[in-house]
PDB file as gemmi writes it, atoms N, CA and C in Angstrom:
CRYST1    1.000    1.000    1.000  90.00  90.00  90.00 P 1                      
ATOM      1  N   MET A   1      -8.203 -37.096 -24.040  1.00  0.00           N  
ATOM      2  CA  MET A   1      -8.356 -36.249 -25.202  1.00  0.00           C  
ATOM      3  C   MET A   1      -7.988 -34.825 -24.788  1.00  0.00           C  
ATOM      4  N   SER A   2      -7.210 -34.170 -25.636  1.00  0.00           N  
ATOM      5  CA  SER A   2      -6.742 -32.826 -25.317  1.00  0.00           C  
ATOM      6  C   SER A   2      -7.830 -31.790 -25.591  1.00  0.00           C  
ATOM      7  N   LEU A   3      -7.665 -30.631 -24.992  1.00  0.00           N  
ATOM      8  CA  LEU A   3      -8.641 -29.554 -25.119  1.00  0.00           C  
ATOM      9  C   LEU A   3      -8.843 -29.108 -26.573  1.00  0.00           C  
ATOM     10  N   PRO A   4      -7.792 -28.946 -27.384  1.00  0.00           N  
ATOM     11  CA  PRO A   4      -8.036 -28.556 -28.779  1.00  0.00           C  
ATOM     12  C   PRO A   4      -8.870 -29.572 -29.557  1.00  0.00           C  
ATOM     13  N   ARG A   5      -8.713 -30.842 -29.277  1.00  0.00           N  
ATOM     14  CA  ARG A   5      -9.507 -31.860 -29.967  1.00  0.00           C  
ATOM     15  C   ARG A   5     -10.956 -31.822 -29.519  1.00  0.00           C  
ATOM     16  N   ILE A   6     -11.205 -31.527 -28.244  1.00  0.00           N  
ATOM     17  CA  ILE A   6     -12.574 -31.400 -27.754  1.00  0.00           C  
ATOM     18  C   ILE A   6     -13.245 -30.195 -28.398  1.00  0.00           C  
ATOM     19  N   ILE A   7     -12.530 -29.077 -28.452  1.00  0.00           N  
ATOM     20  CA  ILE A   7     -13.063 -27.874 -29.099  1.00  0.00           C  
ATOM     21  C   ILE A   7     -13.327 -28.148 -30.575  1.00  0.00           C  
ATOM     22  N   GLY A   8     -12.452 -28.890 -31.219  1.00  0.00           N  
ATOM     23  CA  GLY A   8     -12.649 -29.249 -32.613  1.00  0.00           C  
ATOM     24  C   GLY A   8     -13.898 -30.090 -32.811  1.00  0.00           C  
ATOM     25  N   ALA A   9     -14.140 -31.039 -31.920  1.00  0.00           N  
ATOM     26  CA  ALA A   9     -15.335 -31.880 -32.017  1.00  0.00           C  
ATOM     27  C   ALA A   9     -16.599 -31.047 -31.832  1.00  0.00           C  
ATOM     28  N   VAL A  10     -16.567 -30.118 -30.876  1.00  0.00           N  
ATOM     29  CA  VAL A  10     -17.730 -29.260 -30.644  1.00  0.00           C  
ATOM     30  C   VAL A  10     -17.968 -28.359 -31.861  1.00  0.00           C  
ATOM     31  N   ALA A  11     -16.911 -27.779 -32.419  1.00  0.00           N  
ATOM     32  CA  ALA A  11     -17.051 -26.922 -33.601  1.00  0.00           C  
ATOM     33  C   ALA A  11     -17.573 -27.723 -34.791  1.00  0.00           C  
ATOM     34  N   LEU A  12     -17.133 -28.954 -34.929  1.00  0.00           N  
ATOM     35  CA  LEU A  12     -17.617 -29.807 -36.013  1.00  0.00           C  
ATOM     36  C   LEU A  12     -19.113 -30.062 -35.878  1.00  0.00           C  
ATOM     37  N   VAL A  13     -19.566 -30.366 -34.683  1.00  0.00           N  
ATOM     38  CA  VAL A  13     -20.993 -30.615 -34.460  1.00  0.00           C  
ATOM     39  C   VAL A  13     -21.804 -29.345 -34.718  1.00  0.00           C  
ATOM     40  N   ILE A  14     -21.324 -28.206 -34.227  1.00  0.00           N  
ATOM     41  CA  ILE A  14     -22.027 -26.942 -34.466  1.00  0.00           C  
ATOM     42  C   ILE A  14     -22.081 -26.641 -35.963  1.00  0.00           C  
ATOM     43  N   GLY A  15     -20.994 -26.882 -36.667  1.00  0.00           N  
ATOM     44  CA  GLY A  15     -20.974 -26.665 -38.107  1.00  0.00           C  
ATOM     45  C   GLY A  15     -21.959 -27.548 -38.839  1.00  0.00           C  
ATOM     46  N   LEU A  16     -22.060 -28.800 -38.433  1.00  0.00           N  
ATOM     47  CA  LEU A  16     -23.017 -29.711 -39.069  1.00  0.00           C  
ATOM     48  C   LEU A  16     -24.458 -29.290 -38.780  1.00  0.00           C  
ATOM     49  N   VAL A  17     -24.712 -28.804 -37.570  1.00  0.00           N  
ATOM     50  CA  VAL A  17     -26.054 -28.310 -37.244  1.00  0.00           C  
ATOM     51  C   VAL A  17     -26.389 -27.100 -38.108  1.00  0.00           C  
ATOM     52  N   LEU A  18     -25.434 -26.177 -38.272  1.00  0.00           N  
ATOM     53  CA  LEU A  18     -25.680 -24.999 -39.110  1.00  0.00           C  
ATOM     54  C   LEU A  18     -25.898 -25.390 -40.569  1.00  0.00           C  
ATOM     55  N   LEU A  19     -25.158 -26.364 -41.054  1.00  0.00           N  
ATOM     56  CA  LEU A  19     -25.370 -26.836 -42.416  1.00  0.00           C  
ATOM     57  C   LEU A  19     -26.757 -27.473 -42.575  1.00  0.00           C  
ATOM     58  N   GLY A  20     -27.195 -28.192 -41.565  1.00  0.00           N  
ATOM     59  CA  GLY A  20     -28.541 -28.758 -41.592  1.00  0.00           C  
ATOM     60  C   GLY A  20     -29.603 -27.674 -41.595  1.00  0.00           C  
ATOM     61  N   MET A  21     -29.376 -26.629 -40.812  1.00  0.00           N  
ATOM     62  CA  MET A  21     -30.317 -25.507 -40.801  1.00  0.00           C  
ATOM     63  C   MET A  21     -30.339 -24.810 -42.156  1.00  0.00           C  
ATOM     64  N   ALA A  22     -29.182 -24.668 -42.787  1.00  0.00           N  
ATOM     65  CA  ALA A  22     -29.126 -24.040 -44.111  1.00  0.00           C  
ATOM     66  C   ALA A  22     -29.873 -24.888 -45.131  1.00  0.00           C  
ATOM     67  N   TYR A  23     -29.720 -26.190 -45.054  1.00  0.00           N  
ATOM     68  CA  TYR A  23     -30.430 -27.066 -45.983  1.00  0.00           C  
ATOM     69  C   TYR A  23     -31.938 -26.953 -45.783  1.00  0.00           C  
ATOM     70  N   ASN A  24     -32.371 -27.004 -44.510  1.00  0.00           N  
ATOM     71  CA  ASN A  24     -33.803 -26.887 -44.234  1.00  0.00           C  
ATOM     72  C   ASN A  24     -34.350 -25.541 -44.696  1.00  0.00           C  
ATOM     73  N   ALA A  25     -33.595 -24.484 -44.481  1.00  0.00           N  
ATOM     74  CA  ALA A  25     -34.045 -23.157 -44.903  1.00  0.00           C  
ATOM     75  C   ALA A  25     -34.124 -23.076 -46.423  1.00  0.00           C  
ATOM     76  N   SER A  26     -33.194 -23.711 -47.105  1.00  0.00           N  
ATOM     77  CA  SER A  26     -33.194 -23.637 -48.567  1.00  0.00           C  
ATOM     78  C   SER A  26     -34.335 -24.444 -49.182  1.00  0.00           C  
ATOM     79  N   GLN A  27     -34.900 -25.381 -48.433  1.00  0.00           N  
ATOM     80  CA  GLN A  27     -35.993 -26.209 -48.948  1.00  0.00           C  
ATOM     81  C   GLN A  27     -37.367 -25.666 -48.600  1.00  0.00           C  
ATOM     82  N   ALA A  28     -37.433 -24.571 -47.860  1.00  0.00           N  
ATOM     83  CA  ALA A  28     -38.720 -23.977 -47.499  1.00  0.00           C  
ATOM     84  C   ALA A  28     -39.405 -23.438 -48.756  1.00  0.00           C  
ATOM     85  N   PRO A  29     -40.719 -23.542 -48.826  1.00  0.00           N  
ATOM     86  CA  PRO A  29     -41.431 -23.083 -50.023  1.00  0.00           C  
ATOM     87  C   PRO A  29     -41.169 -21.614 -50.372  1.00  0.00           C  
ATOM     88  N   VAL A  30     -41.164 -20.750 -49.379  1.00  0.00           N  
ATOM     89  CA  VAL A  30     -40.918 -19.326 -49.642  1.00  0.00           C  
ATOM     90  C   VAL A  30     -39.502 -19.131 -50.194  1.00  0.00           C  
ATOM     91  N   GLU A  31     -38.568 -19.869 -49.654  1.00  0.00           N  
ATOM     92  CA  GLU A  31     -37.179 -19.767 -50.127  1.00  0.00           C  
ATOM     93  C   GLU A  31     -37.051 -20.293 -51.554  1.00  0.00           C  
ATOM     94  N   GLN A  32     -37.771 -21.353 -51.871  1.00  0.00           N  
ATOM     95  CA  GLN A  32     -37.741 -21.905 -53.226  1.00  0.00           C  
ATOM     96  C   GLN A  32     -38.290 -20.911 -54.243  1.00  0.00           C  
ATOM     97  N   VAL A  33     -39.388 -20.253 -53.897  1.00  0.00           N  
ATOM     98  CA  VAL A  33     -39.970 -19.253 -54.794  1.00  0.00           C  
ATOM     99  C   VAL A  33     -39.021 -18.072 -54.945  1.00  0.00           C  
ATOM    100  N   SER A  34     -38.466 -17.622 -53.843  1.00  0.00           N  
ATOM    101  CA  SER A  34     -37.533 -16.496 -53.882  1.00  0.00           C  
ATOM    102  C   SER A  34     -36.311 -16.829 -54.737  1.00  0.00           C  
ATOM    103  N   GLU A  35     -35.806 -18.034 -54.605  1.00  0.00           N  
ATOM    104  CA  GLU A  35     -34.635 -18.454 -55.393  1.00  0.00           C  
ATOM    105  C   GLU A  35     -34.992 -18.571 -56.869  1.00  0.00           C  
ATOM    106  N   ALA A  36     -36.198 -19.022 -57.156  1.00  0.00           N  
ATOM    107  CA  ALA A  36     -36.620 -19.148 -58.549  1.00  0.00           C  
ATOM    108  C   ALA A  36     -36.780 -17.781 -59.208  1.00  0.00           C  
ATOM    109  N   VAL A  37     -37.249 -16.811 -58.452  1.00  0.00           N  
ATOM    110  CA  VAL A  37     -37.472 -15.469 -58.997  1.00  0.00           C  
ATOM    111  C   VAL A  37     -36.171 -14.679 -59.095  1.00  0.00           C  
ATOM    112  N   THR A  38     -35.389 -14.683 -58.000  1.00  0.00           N  
ATOM    113  CA  THR A  38     -34.182 -13.844 -57.967  1.00  0.00           C  
ATOM    114  C   THR A  38     -32.917 -14.584 -58.404  1.00  0.00           C  
ATOM    115  N   GLY A  39     -32.944 -15.906 -58.347  1.00  0.00           N  
ATOM    116  CA  GLY A  39     -31.767 -16.677 -58.718  1.00  0.00           C  
ATOM    117  C   GLY A  39     -30.766 -16.848 -57.589  1.00  0.00           C  
ATOM    118  N   ARG A  40     -31.147 -16.444 -56.381  1.00  0.00           N  
ATOM    119  CA  ARG A  40     -30.244 -16.621 -55.242  1.00  0.00           C  
ATOM    120  C   ARG A  40     -31.057 -16.855 -53.979  1.00  0.00           C  
ATOM    121  N   PHE A  41     -30.389 -17.424 -52.984  1.00  0.00           N  
ATOM    122  CA  PHE A  41     -31.038 -17.682 -51.709  1.00  0.00           C  
ATOM    123  C   PHE A  41     -30.987 -16.430 -50.844  1.00  0.00           C  
ATOM    124  N   SER A  42     -31.735 -16.444 -49.746  1.00  0.00           N  
ATOM    125  CA  SER A  42     -31.766 -15.288 -48.850  1.00  0.00           C  
ATOM    126  C   SER A  42     -30.426 -15.152 -48.124  1.00  0.00           C  
ATOM    127  N   ASP A  43     -30.208 -13.973 -47.577  1.00  0.00           N  
ATOM    128  CA  ASP A  43     -28.963 -13.713 -46.849  1.00  0.00           C  
ATOM    129  C   ASP A  43     -28.815 -14.623 -45.639  1.00  0.00           C  
ATOM    130  N   GLN A  44     -29.913 -14.909 -44.964  1.00  0.00           N  
ATOM    131  CA  GLN A  44     -29.856 -15.776 -43.792  1.00  0.00           C  
ATOM    132  C   GLN A  44     -29.421 -17.193 -44.171  1.00  0.00           C  
ATOM    133  N   THR A  45     -29.944 -17.708 -45.259  1.00  0.00           N  
ATOM    134  CA  THR A  45     -29.573 -19.049 -45.706  1.00  0.00           C  
ATOM    135  C   THR A  45     -28.096 -19.103 -46.088  1.00  0.00           C  
ATOM    136  N   ILE A  46     -27.637 -18.098 -46.805  1.00  0.00           N  
ATOM    137  CA  ILE A  46     -26.225 -18.045 -47.197  1.00  0.00           C  
ATOM    138  C   ILE A  46     -25.325 -17.927 -45.967  1.00  0.00           C  
ATOM    139  N   THR A  47     -25.756 -17.140 -44.980  1.00  0.00           N  
ATOM    140  CA  THR A  47     -24.970 -16.998 -43.748  1.00  0.00           C  
ATOM    141  C   THR A  47     -24.862 -18.335 -43.021  1.00  0.00           C  
ATOM    142  N   PHE A  48     -25.984 -19.064 -42.905  1.00  0.00           N  
ATOM    143  CA  PHE A  48     -25.945 -20.384 -42.276  1.00  0.00           C  
ATOM    144  C   PHE A  48     -25.017 -21.315 -43.043  1.00  0.00           C  
ATOM    145  N   LEU A  49     -25.068 -21.266 -44.356  1.00  0.00           N  
ATOM    146  CA  LEU A  49     -24.248 -22.142 -45.184  1.00  0.00           C  
ATOM    147  C   LEU A  49     -22.756 -21.851 -45.008  1.00  0.00           C  
ATOM    148  N   ILE A  50     -22.388 -20.588 -45.078  1.00  0.00           N  
ATOM    149  CA  ILE A  50     -20.975 -20.218 -44.957  1.00  0.00           C  
ATOM    150  C   ILE A  50     -20.453 -20.486 -43.548  1.00  0.00           C  
ATOM    151  N   ALA A  51     -21.229 -20.087 -42.537  1.00  0.00           N  
ATOM    152  CA  ALA A  51     -20.788 -20.310 -41.155  1.00  0.00           C  
ATOM    153  C   ALA A  51     -20.702 -21.802 -40.843  1.00  0.00           C  
ATOM    154  N   GLY A  52     -21.654 -22.568 -41.328  1.00  0.00           N  
ATOM    155  CA  GLY A  52     -21.633 -24.010 -41.081  1.00  0.00           C  
ATOM    156  C   GLY A  52     -20.464 -24.694 -41.748  1.00  0.00           C  
ATOM    157  N   ALA A  53     -20.185 -24.314 -42.988  1.00  0.00           N  
ATOM    158  CA  ALA A  53     -19.050 -24.919 -43.694  1.00  0.00           C  
ATOM    159  C   ALA A  53     -17.729 -24.549 -43.023  1.00  0.00           C  
ATOM    160  N   ALA A  54     -17.594 -23.297 -42.627  1.00  0.00           N  
ATOM    161  CA  ALA A  54     -16.351 -22.866 -41.964  1.00  0.00           C  
ATOM    162  C   ALA A  54     -16.171 -23.559 -40.623  1.00  0.00           C  
ATOM    163  N   ALA A  55     -17.235 -23.637 -39.823  1.00  0.00           N  
ATOM    164  CA  ALA A  55     -17.140 -24.281 -38.517  1.00  0.00           C  
ATOM    165  C   ALA A  55     -16.869 -25.777 -38.656  1.00  0.00           C  
ATOM    166  N   ALA A  56     -17.519 -26.419 -39.615  1.00  0.00           N  
ATOM    167  CA  ALA A  56     -17.311 -27.857 -39.808  1.00  0.00           C  
ATOM    168  C   ALA A  56     -15.889 -28.140 -40.291  1.00  0.00           C  
ATOM    169  N   ALA A  57     -15.406 -27.353 -41.239  1.00  0.00           N  
ATOM    170  CA  ALA A  57     -14.053 -27.573 -41.751  1.00  0.00           C  
ATOM    171  C   ALA A  57     -13.005 -27.286 -40.672  1.00  0.00           C  
ATOM    172  N   GLY A  58     -13.165 -26.168 -39.984  1.00  0.00           N  
ATOM    173  CA  GLY A  58     -12.216 -25.830 -38.914  1.00  0.00           C  
ATOM    174  C   GLY A  58     -12.256 -26.835 -37.788  1.00  0.00           C  
ATOM    175  N   GLY A  59     -13.459 -27.256 -37.403  1.00  0.00           N  
ATOM    176  CA  GLY A  59     -13.586 -28.248 -36.338  1.00  0.00           C  
ATOM    177  C   GLY A  59     -12.979 -29.580 -36.717  1.00  0.00           C  
ATOM    178  N   LEU A  60     -13.182 -29.993 -37.972  1.00  0.00           N  
ATOM    179  CA  LEU A  60     -12.608 -31.259 -38.422  1.00  0.00           C  
ATOM    180  C   LEU A  60     -11.086 -31.200 -38.410  1.00  0.00           C  
ATOM    181  N   LEU A  61     -10.539 -30.106 -38.914  1.00  0.00           N  
ATOM    182  CA  LEU A  61      -9.080 -29.961 -38.921  1.00  0.00           C  
ATOM    183  C   LEU A  61      -8.507 -29.915 -37.510  1.00  0.00           C  
ATOM    184  N   LEU A  62      -9.178 -29.180 -36.630  1.00  0.00           N  
ATOM    185  CA  LEU A  62      -8.710 -29.100 -35.246  1.00  0.00           C  
ATOM    186  C   LEU A  62      -8.828 -30.450 -34.549  1.00  0.00           C  
ATOM    187  N   PHE A  63      -9.898 -31.171 -34.831  1.00  0.00           N  
ATOM    188  CA  PHE A  63     -10.072 -32.485 -34.225  1.00  0.00           C  
ATOM    189  C   PHE A  63      -9.006 -33.468 -34.713  1.00  0.00           C  
ATOM    190  N   LEU A  64      -8.717 -33.437 -36.018  1.00  0.00           N  
ATOM    191  CA  LEU A  64      -7.747 -34.383 -36.567  1.00  0.00           C  
ATOM    192  C   LEU A  64      -6.309 -34.015 -36.244  1.00  0.00           C  
ATOM    193  N   PHE A  65      -5.998 -32.721 -36.274  1.00  0.00           N  
ATOM    194  CA  PHE A  65      -4.607 -32.300 -36.132  1.00  0.00           C  
ATOM    195  C   PHE A  65      -4.353 -31.460 -34.898  1.00  0.00           C  
ATOM    196  N   GLY A  66      -5.284 -31.494 -33.923  1.00  0.00           N  
ATOM    197  CA  GLY A  66      -5.072 -30.773 -32.671  1.00  0.00           C  
ATOM    198  C   GLY A  66      -3.868 -31.313 -31.943  1.00  0.00           C  
ATOM    199  N   ARG A  67      -3.335 -30.483 -31.081  1.00  0.00           N  
ATOM    200  CA  ARG A  67      -2.115 -30.870 -30.365  1.00  0.00           C  
ATOM    201  C   ARG A  67      -2.331 -32.182 -29.611  1.00  0.00           C  
ATOM    202  N   ARG A  68      -1.456 -33.113 -29.857  1.00  0.00           N  
ATOM    203  CA  ARG A  68      -1.537 -34.424 -29.204  1.00  0.00           C  
ATOM    204  C   ARG A  68      -0.504 -34.478 -28.089  1.00  0.00           C  
ATOM    205  N   ARG A  69      -0.882 -35.081 -27.020  1.00  0.00           N  
ATOM    206  CA  ARG A  69       0.041 -35.213 -25.889  1.00  0.00           C  
ATOM    207  C   ARG A  69       0.652 -36.613 -25.894  1.00  0.00           C  
ATOM    208  N   GLY A  70       1.860 -36.645 -25.423  1.00  0.00           N  
ATOM    209  CA  GLY A  70       2.501 -37.932 -25.249  1.00  0.00           C  
ATOM    210  C   GLY A  70       3.251 -38.313 -26.409  1.00  0.00           C  
TER     211      GLY A  70                                                      
END                                                                             
């Protein structure tokens, strides 16, 4: 397996972990109340969501289309 594909796999896993953290943060009672009152999630939750989605998408693309040898 080439280095770009390994990096892609690692980025995909990190992205999925960040997405899981964003989901857990969004389900916290304090976050639910805050979202109900303000209509939006906290900045930390949004940051986890955006970073996780970007890392997962980039990692998946790099894993699937990374430079192949041979």
